[in-house]
N, C-alpha and C positions, 0 to 999 in steps of 0.2 A: 538610303533607303529605311523606310518606315517598318521597325519590328513591330509585331503584334504582341500582344499583351494577356495573360491568363485575367489581368483587373479587370472588374466591370465596369463600362461606363455607365456615369450615373448624370444622368440630365433630368432637366423640366419639361416631361412631358404630358401628354393628358391622361387623364387618371384610366381611362378606359382605355387607353393602348396599353398600360400597365398590366393592367387585368389582362387583356388579352396575350399579353407576354406570357403572366404566370400561368394561365390556362393553355396555352401552347407547351409550356414544358413539362406544366401538368400529365398533358398528353403523351409526349413522349415518355413520362416515369413509366406512365401506364404500360403504353405502347396497346399493340393486338394481343388482345386477349384471346381472341378465337383462335390464331394461330403461337401462343403462348412466344411473343416477341415482345422486349423492352429494349430501351435503350441503355445504356450504362448510362453511369452515373458522370463520367469526366466527359463523355461524348454531349450529355445534357448539357452541362458546365461551359464548353466548344460552343453549343446551340446559345446559350443564354448571353455569352459575348457577342456574339454575329450577330443576334437580331434588338440587343441594345446598342447596339455599334448601328445598326442601320434606322434604329430609333432616333437615335441623336444624329444622325443624317439626316433625314426628315425634318424634324424639331429643325436646325439650323437653316434647312433651304424652306421654311416658313409652314411645313405641314405641320397639324397637329391630329392627323389621323393617320390610317392605311391606304386612303384616297387617291392613289396617284396614278399613274397612267403609265404606258410601257416606256414612254422614251424618259421618263423622270427614271425610273431602274436603269437603262441602259445609261442615262448619266452618271448613276450611281455605282454602274461596273465601270466605268472611266475613270471613277474617281478612287477606286480601287486599283485599277491598274496604274493609276500615278504614285499609291501609296506601298503598293508591295511587290517586289520584284516575283517572288516565287508564283507559279500558274497554281500549284497545288492550294498556297492560302485562300487565292481568289477564289477558287472553283469553291470549297469550303464555304466560302461567306457566300455565296451565290447559291450554293445549296440550301444552306441555312434560311435564306430570303424565301426561294421557292418553296419550300418546306411549311412554312411560316403562311405565307400568301394561300397555299392549297387549306392547310388547315382552318383559316378564317374562311376561306367560301365553303366549304365543306361544310363549317359551324353556322352557316349564312349570315354573320356578318359581314362580309361584303359582297355587292352583287356580282361583280364579277374580279375573275384573278388575273391582276395583270403581269404577273410573272411567267405565265404557263408558258410562251413563247422565249424565254430569257434562257440566250445558251450560256453552258458552263465556259471559262476559260478552258483550252485546248493544254495541258501540261505537256510543255517541250521533252521531247526524246531526247537526250542525251546519249552521246556518244561512247564508249570506254573510254578509261583512262590510260594509254601508254607513255612510254620512255622514247625517247629517238633513238635511231641506229648506231648510234656513237655511242650511248648511253647502254647500250642493251650488250655491243661487242667490248668496252670497258669493264662489264659488270662480265662475262664469258672469261676476259683475259686475267681476271682478277682470281679466279679457280683455275689458270695454267698449271699443270703439275712442276714443282720447284724441281731442276735438273740433279739436285744435291740430294734429295730426299732419297728413303732407302727403306725396304721392309714394311713393316706397317703403315707408316706415316706416308710415303709415297703411295699405298696401294688405297687408302683414303682419301687423297690428292684426285689419286683416277678415277674414282670412285664420282667425288663431288663435281669434277670435271665432268663425267660422262653424264650425269644427270641435269648439270646446268645445259648441257648444249642441246639434249632431250627436250627441254622444257622451254628453250629460247630457240628453238631451230625446227621442231616437230609440234609443237603450241599442245603438249600435253597436261590434263589439269594433274596438280598433287597429287592426288588420291589414286590418278593412272601412273604415274612412274612408280609409286611404292606400293603397287600392286601387280607388278612386271613380275614374272617368272624368267630362269635362264630359257627355259623352254618357248618362252616368247618371242625370243631375239633370232633372227634370221642373219646369211651376209648381206641380206640388202634390205630388210626390212624389219619393223616390230610390231607384235599382233598384241592391242589394245583391249584390254577386259573392261567391259564397263558395264553400271547396272541398268542400263535399257539396252546396247547392242554395241556389240566389238568390232575393230575397224581394224586393217592393217595399214599401216605407215609407213612408206617409201624412206630409206633412210639415204642422206645422201655420201659416197664413198668415204668421206673424210670421215666424218661420223660413224660409220659402221665400222672403219677400222680401231677407231676410241675404244668403242664399245666390246669389240674382239679382244684387246687387248685386255681390257679391264676385265672380262671374263675369265680369261686363258691364264691370265700371269697375276695381276693383283687383286681380284677375288680370293682366292683361295690362300692369302694373309690374314684374311679378315675371317671370313666363313668359318664357324667354328663345327657344326656335324656338317657332314657327307649330304644327309636325308635334306636338309636347307635347299627349297627351292627357289626362295628368295635373288630376287635379280640383284638387288639393293639389300646392302647388309649393315646394321650399325656395329658399333664397336664390339658387341657383345657376342656378336655373330647371328644376330636373330635379324628379322625382315625391320626395315628403315620404319618408324612410325611418319605419319603427316607433320607432327610436331617437328619430330627431329630432320625431317626434312626441309621446315621450313626454319629451321633455326640456321640450317648449314647456308639456305637461300641469305637469310639477314647479315649471316656472319663476310663472307664475300658483295654484300653490300654496303656493307659497311665498309671492308679491306677497299670497294671501289671507289667509298664516296658520295654512295647515292642514298637516300634517305626514304624511308614508305616504300619499299622494294617488297613485292609481295611474288608467289607464285603464279597467281593469275593476272598480275598486272604483266609477268612475263609473257604469258601466255597471248594475252592482249596485245601486246607489241608485237610478238611472232605474227599474228594474223593481218595486224594492219600491216606489218611489213611485206608483207608476200604481195597484199594487194597493190601496194603501193609500188612492188616491182611488177605488176603486170599480170600477178596467177590469178584466171578466172576464178569468179567468186564459187562454182560448183566445185573445182578444186580443193580450195581453202575451205568449206563447207564440208565434204570428207575429211579433210586433215582433222578439222576440229570434233567429227562427229556431231555436226547439229542435225538436228530432226527437220528444222525449217529454215531457209535462207532467208529469212527475216531475221533472225539471228547471226547468220553470217552477217548480211547486208551493213549491219550496226558499224562494221569496221571500216567501212567507208568514210566513214567521216568520224574517225576518234580525236579524244581531247588530251592535247601535247600538255604533259603535267610538268615542271620545274619538280626536282629532286638532287638536290646534296651538291657536292661539289661539281660532280661531273656534268649535272645538268645545267650547271651556269655558262658552261664554256661549249657546251654542243650548239 
């Protein structure tokens, strides 16, 4: 794959072409003074790279002016397709050419704008990354409570196991997990509080039992103040932070032989797994708290990633 460079391409072109390029870049720098808009220095440099690359292409094709046909520009677009894998890169370069021709036409330096109907490449929307069901199970298993653990150590392990189960089976965000209060948990569900909207997530009986055991048996070993309402507390007895939660996930991911595992990756994996098992899109939408179905539909075609030792055997 050809990789783009910030190095400006120097070619022998007609002096008028070079002057047009400089005038175009100056136009970008000044911008629309009436609307007090201007183009940043880095953006202007990107435009320079793109239009000089285009000028180099025209020179190689035997052109010494901007006088080309729409078909010539389609051929340039095809050339970009062969050289750049990223649609966003190709789209930026085509947009630069379109802006150049728009300027030239406005300044009456060309009689017609051949780039007027040139379409931008459509970036391919890639589905969210996930890990396999086996990897997810391996991660949760790594957090299971050691039968020989006692006291505060057992309590922390029970907390970690309950959090991982919530994340991997209920699709909660890390911020939602640490924001949970004890009163948000019922024998059959958890009430998730969110910045935009709250929702109630039903719990599988096994997970409800583990949460109940943590609340009534393990949590009292960790919490210090009876006034602390947080469901998941840290070693100092206060509410667990997102950073602390992330470190816990990282610890068990390492223990399970998985790399690059984050709370969001587990949420993605939970959603994709439920859809693969036949869950309705609307049900998964409610589970995740998505406002729009399009957000949930992205999980229909996720991207499976290889991660760590567990991934190699999955």
